[in-house]
N, C-alpha and C positions, 0 to 999 in steps of 0.2 A: 579983060577979055576974061570970059566966065570960066573957063577951065583950072585955072587956078583955085578958085573960090569952091569948086565942086570937090577937089582935090582935096583941101583943107578941110571941108565938110566928112567928107569920107574919112578922113584921118581921126578926125574928132570922134564920130560914130565908134569907129574903130577902138581908141582907146577908150573910150566909155564901156563897150562891151567887155574889154580886156578886165578893166579896173573892177568890173562888176562880177566876172568869174572867179578873182581870184581874191576879192574879199573872203575874208575868214568867217565861218559859221559862229555867231554868238555861242559864248559859255553857256551852259544850262546853269540858272542859278535859284536859289531859295526864294521864294516870295518874299519874306522877312525872313532875318536872321539876326541872335545874338549870341556875344563870345564876351565873356569876362573871366578875369583870373579868380579861382578859385583859392579863399584866405582863410578856408575855416581850420586848419591846421590837421582834418580829419583824414585818414589814409584811405578811405571806403573810396572806391570807382564803380562807376553804375554808368554804362552804357544800354539803353533800353532798343528794343526792337524798336522800328517806326511804327505808328499806329496813325493813321490817318493822314498819313504823308507828314507827318509829324516827327522829327529827330531830337532825341534828347540825349545829351551827357551831362554827367556829375562828376566833378573832378580828374576829366579824361587826361590824359600825358597827351602832347602835341604827334610823340611816335605814335600814339596808337590809332590818333587821329588819322594819321596817314596811311596806317596798315588797313585801315577801315576803306577812310578814299578810293587805294589803288585796291584792296583786297590782297593784302599780302602779307603775310607772317612777320614776328619782329625779325627773322635772322634776313630776309628777304628787303632790308631798309639797311641804308649804311651813311655814314658820316653825320653832319650837324651838330649844333653844339651839343654840352651836357643838361641844359637845363628841359633838351625835351624829353626827357627822361623823367624830370621830377617834380615840373611846374603844371600844377595842376587847373583846368580852363571848365568854367561852365558852358555849356553849348543848346542854344535850344534855337531852332531853326522850323520852319513850316515850306512844305510846296503848294504850289497852285493847283495840282493834281492830288486829291486826299486818297485813290485809292493804289498808288505805287508803291513798288516796296524798296528793300535796300539797295538791291542792285540799280535801279532810277534814280537813286539817289545818291549813289557814288559820286558820279561826274559834279552834281552841286556842291558836295561837300568838298570834292576837289578844289571847283572856283571859290569856293567859301577861305580855306586855308592860305589859297595865293592871295588872296584879298586881304584879308585878316593878321596873316603870318607872316606876309610878304614870300610866299615860299615858292624855292626852284627849286627843280628837277631835275635828272635826267637818268637815263636807262643804260646797265653796261652788263652784258652777257661773257660770263667767263666759267672756268671748269670749278666747282665746287663739291665738298663732300657730301654726299647723298646718301640714303638707304631705299634697296630695294624690297618691296615687300614682295614675298616669297609663297607659293605654296607649301606645306612641308612635302616630306616623303610620304603620307600616307593620304595628303590632300588635306583642304580647307575641314574642319567642322566648326562651322558658327552655325550657334544656335538659332533656329528659325523665328523671325517674329512673330510675338504672340498679340492675340485680339485683348485688348483688356490691359497689355504690360505697359502701357505708359500714357503719359497727358498730352495731348494734342493743345499746343500752345492758342489763344484764342485771343486775336487783339481788343484790347480794352478789359478782357476778364481773367484774371491773372490765376491761375490754381491755387486751390485750397494749400492750405499750411500743413506741414507733414505734420502726423501724429506724433504725441510723445515719444521717444527711442527711436524716432525712425527718421532717417534721411530726407530730402526731400523728395518731391515725385520725378520719375523716370521721364524724362521730356522725348515725345517723339519725333525725330529726325536730329533731334542733338543731341548733346551730352550735357550730363553734371560732371563737373569735375576739380579732381582736387591735386594735391603735389601726389597721391600715392592711390588714386581712386578714378574711375573711367565707366561711366555708366550711361548708356543711351536705348533707345529703342524706335524699331524698324527704321534704322539707319544703312544708306551703300556704302560701298567700300569708298566713295568720294568723299562721305563724311568722317569717314575713319582714319584715310589719309589725311585729311587737315587735321583733327586730335592729335596724331601721331608727330606731325610736322612738327605742331606747337609744342607738343613736348619733348621730344627730342632736341629741338632746335637747327634741326636741319629738313633738306626738301625728303618728302620718302613718296615712292615712285610706285605706282599698283602697277604690277604683273602679275597680279595672281588671277587673272579672267574673271574672277567671279561678278555676277552683273546682278545677284537677287538683294533681298534686306533683309535683315539679322538685329538680334539683339548683343549686347556687349553688357556684361556688369564683372570688371576686372579689379583686384586688387594687387598692388606690385611696390614694391623698395622703390622710394623715390631717387637711390643713385643711380649715375650713368644718365640721368635726364636734367633740362634744366632747373626741375625744382629740387635737387639735390641739396640737403641744408635746410630745407623749409620745412616747418613741422607738416608730417602729415595731417591725415584727417584721422581724430581721434574717435569714439564712439558718440551717436548723437543725442543730443540732451535727451535725459531720463532713461538711458539705454543702464541696463544693470552693471555692476563695478566690475564683471568680468569678461564683459564686451571690449577692457581695456587693457587686457592682458596681451603683452606684445612679446613670449615668451616665442611664440611661433612665428617670427618674421615673415613676411609674403618675399617671394624671389621677385630679382630683377621684372621688368618691363618685358625683358628679350625674351626671358623663359617662360611668362605667362602669355605670352603670344603663340608660342610655340607649342604651349602644353594645353592653355585652353582654348584657341581657333585654329590647331593647325596650319598655323604661317609661322613664316621666320622673317627676321629683319636682316639686310645682309649691306654690310657696309660699302660701296661703290664710289667713282667720283665719276660725275656728270654735268652738261653745261645748265647754268642754273642763270638768271637775270635778277639780277638787284639794282632797287631803285637808289641811287645817291641822292642824299640833299647839298644843296650847293648852297642854299641861303635859306633863313627864318631869321625871323624876329618876333619879340614877344609881343603879345597882343595887350590893348591897353584896353580900361573900362570902355564901354559904348558910348 
């Protein structure tokens, strides 16, 4: 009888359709990539902004690369072996599309870490300490963004070196930051929140309602931040000796934020998502 053959054929077609529908989408990958342990013994770490679809990192720690790949701060990553904070790696990778930016490169970097470091992770949500950034009693007093007050980054064209006795140029849309100094031009609240989160080692939640752009130049004591115990930025090379006078030590970041920006940081509790490292292996030479 032909009926059983029709039923079997229909079943095979249905199975094939289900198989195609459930097939996972391919993970985005770099066109070419190289990962090598850094054996220079140098403590200098450099991760360059992507230019022409190319990503380059020198002596980067795996935890840094994970934070970049998943757009997370250090405190949002938990677990993993101790070497993820100490072993340096040189990474060079190139995407097929030369016009994509860092957000499009992140999934490719995730795939690279899974492949070369056998990285396995999962996410958890739990209540964590946070800071709420609020407007002060008299409202924000954020300095308006000045034309010509910062230098815009141009791919393939680094800004000129600073003059003798001067710090590096203030970047537009980002920060020049040290243990006791925070400086940026034409930034929004999102950029300030990100910088403060990294500096304080916990999530900072924007509750100011401020939507404009502004300039920031703050000097503060590193005490009470993740930079506590680290020597702060001294005077720029070539500056006069009196520039290094520390008799008048700057106040804490909490005081500076309130006095200079008209904002305040308030300690609270809130839900936070943590990326947990389940497994990681050291990458070998290519």
